[in-house]
N, C-alpha and C positions, 0 to 999 in steps of 0.2 A: 265892436273893433275884431277886425278882421286878420288872420295871421297866416302866414305864409308859411309851408314845408318847413323852410330854411330856419323862420323864427322857432316850429316847435320844436325841430329837428336841436337849435341851438339851445333852446331851455332844457331840452331833454337829457343833453349832454352835461349842461353845468350841476344839473337836480343829479345825476349817476356820480360826477367826480366829488360833488359836494357831502353824498350819502358814503361815497366809498371813503374820505376822507374821516368822516365821522365814526366808523365803524372802524377803521384801522387805528385810532386814535381811542376808542373806549376800550380795546382788544389787551391793553397792556397796563400789569398789573403794575404800581412803583413798589418794589421791592427792596431797599438796599440790601439786604442779602443776598440779592441773585448774584451780586457783582462779587462776592466772595473768592468763586474762580482768577479774579483779576489782584486779588491782595497782593500775590506774590510780584508781578509783575510791578503795580505802583510804589511798593515799598523796598523792591530792590533794582537790580539792572536786567533781572530776566527778562527775558521776551516774554509778550501776553501767549497764552496759550489759544487754540481756535474757539475752545470754549469761552474763554474769558471774552474775547472778541464777540461771540455770536453773543453773550451776554448784556455787553455794552452797548450793542447793534440794539438791541430789544429794549433795554433802560434806558437809551438815548432820550427820549420825550422827558423823561423824569430827572433829569441830572439838574436841571434848573434848581428842582426842590430842591434837591442832595445839596446843594452849594448854600442854600439857605439856612437849610439845617444847622444849629450850631455843633450839634456831637457829628457830623461829616463832615462836615465845611473845609476845615485844613486837608483833609485828606481825598477827598472829591477835585478842588478846585488847585490840587498841588501839581507841579512840572510837571513829577513822573505822571499823573493820572493823565494828563493833557498829551503827555507822551505819547502813552498807550493808548488815548482814543486814537491818535494820530496813526500810529502803526496798523490799526486794526482799519483803517480806511472810515472811521466814524467820526469826523472833527468836532471837536466840544460846542454846543452853542453858546451862543450869546446872549448872557443872562442879564 
């Protein structure tokens, strides 16, 4: 089977994208305590701090796991938590 340079290049691009995505997803350590800077914004009407937004974006891949946790579910899945996520520019994932 003879492959053209275009086919080889396309395969290389796909591999680079897949490997980059795998490394990015492996870099997140899910820890709900990382969201503690967001506590006041979630439990009251205080605007989220830049640190809160940063941590929220960092923990975004973990949010569905937090929603499934009975201890965190009500807090993480609350309307205020979704509002904070929206303000931070990190829309809540569909779980």
